[in-house]
C-alpha positions in Angstrom: -22.2 -89.2 38.7 -24.8 -91.4 40.8 -22.2 -92.7 43.4 -22.0 -96.5 43.9 -18.5 -96.1 43.3 -15.4 -94.7 45.5 -14.4 -91.1 45.8 -11.5 -89.9 48.3 -12.7 -87.9 50.9 -11.3 -87.7 54.7 -11.3 -85.4 57.4 -14.9 -83.8 57.5 -14.7 -83.3 60.9 -11.4 -82.0 61.0 -12.3 -79.6 58.1 -15.6 -78.2 59.9 -13.7 -77.9 63.2 -10.6 -75.9 61.3 -13.7 -73.6 59.6 -14.6 -72.3 62.9 -12.0 -69.7 63.6 -11.0 -70.6 67.0 -14.2 -70.2 67.9 -14.4 -72.5 71.1 -18.2 -72.9 71.7 -18.6 -73.6 68.2 -16.2 -76.2 68.3 -18.0 -77.7 71.8 -21.3 -77.5 69.5 -19.8 -79.1 66.8 -18.4 -82.3 68.7 -21.5 -82.9 70.7 -23.1 -83.2 67.3 -20.4 -86.2 66.5 -20.9 -88.3 70.5 -23.1 -91.4 69.7 -26.1 -91.7 70.9 -28.2 -94.8 71.8 -31.9 -95.1 71.6 -33.9 -96.7 74.6 -36.7 -97.5 72.0 -35.2 -98.7 69.1 -31.2 -99.9 67.8 -31.1 -102.0 64.8 -27.0 -103.0 65.5 -27.5 -106.3 67.1 -24.3 -106.0 68.7 -22.6 -109.6 67.0 -21.7 -108.6 63.7 -25.7 -108.5 62.2 -28.3 -105.6 62.1 -32.4 -105.9 62.1 -34.6 -104.1 60.0 -35.7 -101.4 59.7 -32.0 -99.9 60.2 -34.2 -96.6 61.6 -38.0 -96.8 62.9 -38.8 -93.8 62.0 -40.1 -91.4 58.8 -37.4 -90.6 56.5 -39.3 -90.9 53.3 -37.8 -91.5 49.9 -34.0 -91.5 51.0 -31.1 -91.1 49.3 -27.5 -92.4 50.4 -24.1 -91.6 49.3 -20.6 -92.4 50.1 -17.8 -89.9 50.6 -14.1 -91.9 51.1 -15.0 -93.6 54.3 -18.1 -91.8 55.4 -21.5 -92.0 54.2 -24.2 -89.3 54.4 -28.3 -89.7 53.7 -31.0 -87.7 53.1 -34.9 -87.4 53.1 -38.1 -85.6 51.9 -39.1 -83.5 54.6 -42.1 -81.5 52.7 -43.5 -78.6 54.5 -41.3 -78.7 57.9 -38.3 -76.7 58.9 -35.3 -77.1 59.0 -35.7 -79.1 55.7 -33.2 -81.9 53.7 -31.6 -83.7 57.1 -28.3 -84.9 56.9 -27.8 -88.2 58.5 -24.0 -89.9 58.6 -23.1 -93.4 59.2 -19.8 -95.2 58.7 -21.5 -98.5 58.4 -25.0 -98.3 57.1 -26.5 -99.3 60.1 -25.7 -96.6 62.7 -27.0 -93.4 61.6 -27.0 -89.7 63.5 -28.4 -86.5 62.3 -25.5 -84.2 61.8 -27.1 -81.3 60.2 -29.8 -79.8 57.5 -29.3 -78.7 54.5 -31.9 -76.3 54.2 -33.0 -74.0 57.0 -36.0 -72.5 55.3 -37.7 -73.5 52.4 -37.4 -70.9 49.7 -40.9 -69.7 49.0 -42.9 -67.5 51.7 -45.6 -69.4 51.4 -43.9 -72.3 53.6 -44.2 -69.7 56.6 -47.4 -71.6 57.2 -47.7 -75.0 57.2 -48.6 -76.6 53.3 -49.0 -80.2 54.3 -47.9 -82.6 51.9 -45.8 -80.0 50.0 -42.7 -78.9 50.0 -39.3 -80.8 49.7 -39.6 -84.1 47.5 -37.6 -86.9 47.1 -33.9 -85.6 47.3 -30.7 -86.9 46.0 -27.6 -86.7 46.3 -24.4 -86.2 44.0 -20.7 -86.1 44.8 -18.9 -83.6 41.9 -16.1 -81.2 41.9 -15.3 -82.2 45.4 -18.8 -80.7 46.2 -21.9 -83.0 48.0 -24.9 -81.7 46.0 -28.6 -82.1 46.6 -31.2 -82.1 43.8 -34.8 -81.5 45.1 -38.3 -81.6 43.4 -40.6 -78.7 44.9 -44.2 -80.2 43.2 -45.7 -76.4 42.7 -42.4 -74.6 41.4 -39.8 -76.7 40.3 -36.3 -78.4 40.7 -33.9 -77.2 43.5 -30.1 -77.5 43.8 -28.1 -76.8 46.8 -24.5 -77.7 47.6 -21.4 -77.8 50.2 -18.0 -78.6 50.8 -18.5 -79.6 54.1 -21.5 -81.6 54.8 -21.0 -80.9 58.6 -21.2 -77.1 57.7 -23.0 -74.5 55.9 -24.7 -75.2 52.7 -25.2 -72.6 50.2 -28.4 -70.9 48.7 -30.2 -73.4 46.6 -30.8 -72.3 43.1 -33.9 -72.9 40.9 -32.5 -75.1 38.3 -36.0 -75.5 36.6 -39.1 -73.7 36.8 -41.6 -76.2 36.8 -45.4 -77.6 38.1 -45.6 -81.2 38.8 -42.1 -82.1 38.1 -40.4 -84.0 41.0 -37.8 -86.9 42.6 -35.0 -85.4 40.5 -31.3 -87.1 40.0 -28.2 -86.0 38.2 -25.4 -87.6 36.5 -22.1 -86.1 35.7 -21.4 -88.4 33.0 -17.8 -89.4 31.7 -17.9 -87.1 28.8 -18.5 -84.4 30.3 -22.3 -84.0 29.6 -24.9 -84.0 32.8 -28.3 -85.2 32.5 -31.4 -85.5 34.9 -34.0 -88.0 34.9 -37.2 -86.7 37.0 -40.9 -88.3 37.7 -44.3 -86.5 37.1 -46.8 -85.4 40.2 -50.0 -86.6 38.6 -51.7 -84.0 41.2 -50.2 -81.5 38.9 -49.0 -82.4 35.9 -52.1 -84.1 34.9 -49.9 -87.7 34.5 -47.2 -89.5 36.2 -45.8 -93.5 35.3 -43.5 -91.9 32.9 -39.7 -91.4 33.5 -38.0 -88.6 32.0 -34.5 -87.2 31.2 -33.3 -83.9 30.7 -29.9 -82.4 29.8 -28.4 -80.0 31.9 -25.0 -77.4 31.6 -21.6 -78.4 32.3 -21.9 -77.6 35.8 -25.6 -78.7 36.2 -27.3 -75.8 37.5 -29.4 -75.6 34.9 -31.8 -77.3 32.5 -30.5 -76.6 29.2 -32.7 -78.6 26.6 -36.0 -80.2 26.1 -36.5 -83.6 27.7 -37.1 -87.1 26.5 -39.4 -89.2 27.7 -37.3 -92.7 27.9 -39.4 -94.9 30.1 -43.5 -96.3 30.3 -44.9 -97.7 33.0 -48.5 -97.4 32.5 -48.5 -101.2 31.3 -46.9 -103.1 33.5 -45.5 -100.6 36.2 -48.0 -98.1 37.0 -47.2 -95.2 39.0 -43.2 -95.5 38.5 -41.6 -92.8 40.1 -38.4 -92.1 41.9 -35.9 -92.4 39.8 -32.0 -92.8 40.7 -29.5 -92.1 37.8 -26.2 -93.8 37.7 -23.6 -95.7 35.0 -21.6 -98.9 35.8 -19.7 -100.7 33.9 -20.8 -98.7 30.3 -24.4 -99.1 31.1 -26.9 -96.5 32.2 -29.0 -97.8 34.9 -32.2 -96.2 36.8 -33.6 -97.6 39.6 -37.2 -96.6 40.0 -40.0 -98.0 42.4 -43.7 -98.5 40.6 -46.6 -99.6 41.9 -47.4 -97.2 44.8 -46.0 -96.9 48.1 -48.0 -99.8 50.0 -47.7 -102.4 47.6 -45.2 -101.6 45.1 -41.8 -103.1 43.5 -38.6 -102.4 42.9 -37.6 -102.0 38.9 -34.4 -101.7 37.1 -33.6 -100.2 34.1 -30.1 -100.2 32.2 -29.3 -99.1 28.2 -26.0 -98.1 26.6 -27.7 -94.8 25.7 -29.2 -92.2 28.6 -31.9 -91.5 26.0 -32.4 -95.7 25.9 -34.3 -97.9 24.8 -34.0 -99.3 28.4 -34.5 -103.1 29.4 -36.3 -103.8 32.4 -36.1 -105.9 35.2 -37.8 -106.5 38.6 -35.3 -107.3 41.4 -37.1 -106.9 44.8 -40.8 -107.4 46.2 -42.6 -108.0 49.0 -42.8 -111.8 48.1 -43.6 -114.1 51.0 -42.9 -111.5 53.5 -44.2 -109.1 55.5 -42.3 -106.2 54.3 -45.1 -104.2 52.2 -44.0 -101.7 49.4 -41.2 -102.1 49.7 -40.7 -98.6 47.9 -38.4 -95.8 47.0 -34.8 -96.0 48.1 -30.7 -95.7 46.6 -27.9 -98.0 45.9 -24.8 -97.7 47.9 -21.0 -99.2 47.6 -18.7 -100.0 50.6 -15.0 -99.1 49.3 -14.7 -103.0 49.6 -17.1 -103.2 46.9 -20.2 -104.2 48.5 -23.5 -102.8 47.2 -26.6 -102.0 49.6 -29.6 -100.9 48.8 -31.6 -98.6 51.8 -35.5 -98.2 51.0 -38.3 -96.9 52.8 -41.3 -99.2 53.9 -44.7 -97.3 54.5 -46.2 -97.9 58.1 -49.0 -95.6 58.1 -49.0 -94.0 61.5 -45.4 -94.5 61.8 -44.4 -93.1 58.4 -41.9 -94.3 56.1 -39.2 -96.1 57.9 -35.7 -97.7 56.2 -34.6 -100.4 55.7 -31.4 -102.3 54.4 -30.6 -104.9 51.7 -27.6 -106.8 50.4 -27.6 -106.2 46.9 -25.6 -109.4 44.6 -24.9 -108.4 41.1 -25.4 -111.2 38.4 -25.1 -110.6 34.6 -25.2 -107.0 35.0 -28.4 -106.8 36.9 -28.4 -106.1 40.8 -30.4 -108.7 43.1 -31.8 -106.9 46.1 -32.5 -108.8 48.9 -32.5 -112.2 49.1 -34.6 -114.5 46.3 -36.2 -116.7 49.0 -38.9 -118.2 47.4 -36.6 -119.0 43.7 -38.5 -116.9 41.3 -35.7 -114.4 40.6 -36.6 -111.4 42.3 -35.5 -110.6 45.8 -37.4 -110.1 48.8 -36.5 -108.0 51.9 -34.4 -109.2 54.9 -35.4 -108.8 58.3 -32.0 -109.4 59.8 -28.5 -110.1 57.5 -24.8 -109.6 58.4 -23.5 -105.8 58.6 -21.7 -104.1 55.7 -18.3 -105.1 55.4 -17.0 -101.8 56.1 -13.0 -103.1 57.4 -13.5 -102.1 61.2 -16.4 -101.7 63.5 -17.6 -98.7 65.1 -19.9 -97.7 68.1 -24.0 -98.1 68.2 -25.1 -94.7 67.1 -28.9 -94.0 66.5 -30.7 -90.3 65.7 -31.1 -88.2 68.4 -34.3 -88.1 70.5 -33.7 -87.0 74.0 -32.8 -83.1 74.8 -31.9 -81.5 77.9 -31.9 -78.0 76.5 -28.7 -77.5 78.0 -27.4 -75.0 74.8 -28.9 -72.2 72.8 -29.3 -74.7 70.1 -31.8 -77.5 69.4 -31.3 -80.7 68.9 -30.9 -81.8 65.5 -34.5 -84.1 65.5 -36.6 -81.2 65.9 -38.5 -79.4 63.1 -40.9 -76.5 63.3 -44.3 -77.5 61.4 -43.3 -74.5 58.6 -40.5 -71.9 58.2 -39.1 -71.0 61.6 -39.9 -67.4 63.0 -37.3 -66.1 65.4 -40.3 -64.8 67.4 -41.5 -68.2 68.7 -38.8 -69.2 71.1 -35.7 -67.6 73.4 -33.1 -70.6 73.7 -30.5 -69.4 75.7 -27.1 -71.2 76.5 -26.6 -72.1 80.1 -30.5 -71.7 81.5 -30.9 -75.0 81.3 -34.4 -75.0 79.6 -36.1 -73.9 76.3 -38.8 -71.1 76.4 -41.3 -70.9 74.0 -43.7 -68.1 73.9 -47.5 -68.4 73.9 -47.7 -67.0 70.3 -51.3 -65.8 69.5 -53.1 -68.5 66.4 -54.1 -66.8 63.5 -57.8 -65.6 63.3 -61.0 -68.1 63.3 -58.2 -70.8 63.7 -60.0 -73.7 65.3 -57.3 -76.3 65.5 -53.3 -77.1 65.3 -53.2 -77.8 61.9 -52.2 -74.7 60.4 -50.0 -73.4 63.4 -46.5 -73.0 62.3 -45.0 -72.9 65.9 -45.0 -76.5 66.5 -41.8 -78.3 67.4 -42.2 -81.6 66.8 -40.1 -84.9 65.8 -40.6 -88.4 64.3 -41.6 -91.5 66.1 -38.8 -92.8 66.7 -40.3 -96.7 67.2 -43.5 -98.6 67.5 -43.9 -98.0 71.0 -42.2 -95.6 73.2 -42.9 -92.7 76.2 -42.2 -89.2 75.9 -42.2 -87.0 78.8 -41.2 -83.3 79.4 -41.5 -81.1 82.3 -42.6 -77.7 81.6 -43.3 -74.4 83.6 -45.9 -72.1 82.7 -45.9 -68.3 83.2 -48.6 -66.1 82.8 -47.8 -62.5 82.1 -50.0 -59.5 83.6 -52.5 -62.4 84.5 -53.9 -62.3 81.3 -54.6 -66.2 81.6 -57.4 -66.8 79.0 -56.4 -69.5 76.4 -52.7 -69.6 77.0 -51.5 -73.0 77.0 -48.5 -74.9 76.4 -48.1 -78.8 76.1 -47.4 -82.5 75.0 -48.5 -83.3 71.7 -49.3 -86.2 69.1 -49.8 -84.9 65.6 -51.6 -86.1 62.6 -54.7 -85.6 60.5 -56.1 -86.2 64.0 -54.3 -85.4 67.2 -54.2 -85.1 71.0 -52.3 -83.0 73.7 -52.2 -82.8 77.1 -51.5 -79.2 77.8 -50.8 -76.9 81.0 -53.3 -74.0 81.6 -54.5 -71.5 84.0 -58.2 -70.0 84.7 -60.1 -68.3 87.2 -59.2 -71.0 89.6 -55.5 -71.8 89.3 -53.7 -73.9 87.2 -54.9 -77.3 85.4 -54.1 -80.0 82.9 -56.5 -80.2 80.2 -56.3 -83.5 77.7 -57.6 -82.3 74.3 -58.6 -84.0 71.1 -59.3 -83.4 67.2 -60.6 -85.4 64.9 -60.2 -84.6 61.0 -58.2 -81.5 61.6 -57.4 -81.1 58.3 -61.2 -79.9 57.5 -61.0 -77.2 60.3 -62.9 -79.4 63.1 -63.1 -78.1 66.5 -61.0 -79.6 69.5 -62.8 -80.7 72.6 -61.5 -81.5 76.0 -61.8 -85.3 77.1 -60.7 -84.4 81.0 -59.3 -81.7 82.9 -57.7 -82.1 86.1 -56.3 -79.2 88.7 -52.8 -78.7 89.8 -51.1 -77.2 93.0 -48.7 -74.9 91.2 -47.7 -73.9 87.6 -45.2 -76.2 86.8 -46.1 -80.2 85.6 -44.3 -83.4 84.1 -46.3 -84.3 80.8 -46.4 -87.7 79.7 -47.5 -89.7 76.6 -47.2 -93.3 76.2 -47.3 -94.9 72.7 -48.6 -98.7 72.5 -46.2 -100.8 69.8 -49.4 -103.1 69.2 -51.5 -100.3 67.5 -49.9 -96.7 68.3 -52.6 -95.8 70.7 -51.6 -93.6 73.4 -52.3 -92.7 76.7 -51.4 -89.5 78.4 -50.6 -89.0 81.9 -49.4 -86.3 84.5 -47.4 -86.0 87.3 -46.7 -83.2 89.9 -43.6 -84.8 91.5 -42.1 -86.7 88.4 -42.4 -90.1 90.2 -46.2 -90.4 90.4 -48.2 -90.3 87.2 -51.8 -90.3 87.0 -53.6 -91.3 83.5 -55.7 -88.3 82.3 -58.4 -88.9 79.5 -59.2 -91.9 77.2 -56.8 -93.6 74.9 -56.0 -91.9 71.6 -55.6 -93.2 68.4 -52.7 -91.8 66.6 -53.0 -90.7 63.0 -50.7 -89.8 60.3 -50.5 -86.4 58.9 -50.2 -86.2 54.6 -47.4 -87.8 53.1 -46.2 -88.5 56.6 -46.3 -90.3 59.9 -47.3 -88.8 63.2 -45.4 -86.7 65.3 -44.7 -85.7 68.6 -43.4 -82.9 70.6 -43.9 -79.4 72.4 -45.5 -76.1 71.7 -47.0 -73.2 73.5 -49.8 -70.7 72.2 -53.0 -68.7 72.8 -55.8 -67.4 71.2 -55.6 -64.7 68.1 -57.8 -62.1 70.0 -55.9 -61.9 74.0 -53.4 -59.8 75.1 -49.6 -60.8 74.2 -47.8 -62.5 76.9 -46.8 -65.6 78.8 -44.3 -68.5 77.9 -43.6 -71.8 78.7 -40.3 -73.1 80.0 -39.3 -77.0 78.9 -37.0 -78.1 81.4 -36.2 -81.1 78.9 -37.7 -83.7 76.7 -37.2 -87.7 77.0 -37.7 -90.8 74.4 -37.9 -93.8 77.2 -40.1 -97.5 76.8 
């Protein structure tokens, strides 16, 4: 059943190290993944026993968190990106680190090319029979399940438990009597209906839908766009938590019933009220070993994506009050700062990774490709000290980067930050036309600063593309000549409005602004991303690569 309750679980890191079969390199890599990283641009832990929201100023849409013993794990939507289903780990619900991805590649071949807004939607986690499971919906294919005995290690291949179009946001409950249920929502874009929650029976091991579904809640009159259900059981009641009203303007709804199929009572337990936290939208309850209940949810912040907040929860008369009832209307409102969860001890400050020195043969876990990864895109050898991206030809008749799969990107980590990288471009056979590598801010409008070569030598070129989804072409804003094929590229994202200023340096100390400011824009269902790439036109001879020395996020 959905765990806001305790399970005995310990020694995850030990188990993972033991499973390495005495491979020293693998053990070193796993230990590296457990070392704390502290962001230079956003830390939620105030260091005095309190925290500030958002706990993650990054786009972790539709979060679902679970406690197993003294460890909390969380995953989120990843849409068309690869690897998918990030696994984040925490000891206190405030400090999080990326430790894995459950889905290295998406199952359908269509995801070998970018499918903006499609793919992995709204996963949920459940711990059953000493295995951690994730159920997720792909709105075009159905509901999948994958599982592991070790969240830090390898996950099994996903199983399609229900083939369907338009079914989303699955959540599964293993009931006390051995029965298994799945609650889902509907995507109006595929199903032709929405604002309804439905329960399906599953087989005993939760791997197949075995009967017809039954609608248990209709939100059309009072709770339009109800979706994202999370099913759990507490003190004899079946509960469904679900957001309604839309991602930008909605509220949190709790349903409860003594019967899984209803009828369900309803209560709004969290709304924006007089705060600046719009939404607040989809999330999940988690309970500490000390008995406190907390709620992690997202807030839609446009270009920054769906950032995560942590709210205290108080149970009253069998109903959770999420946040604090500031204006005495009986409904909770989000808090901006609060005391940290009581978990019995203090743990070091920790944040999701942002920097990458490219010193091992594994990319940092913050990176995702724009589609399923292809081994031909990069060479990342241990001890070289750089990441080599190959200048892969783009598909024929491609006007921009919107449908290019080999973009290596990560989420915006804060309102304001600076991304800097050092890159060396090598042109093979002196076929230089259209080969380029650069630093990118990606969204429906995007811009990048690239190093290229022409008949006169090397140069930096600041490019921009507006309305990329509709196939518009790129244009050059500014070009500057370089003395060599090595350059430092930088973009500064301003905290006031996410406007971006690119700059470059040939010595790593003195940076020169290039081109006008660019207004970052979100992608479909996700915020803007930043990252690196190498590419060439489709009609030129192959050959050429870019060695990225490092990638760093600073203020």
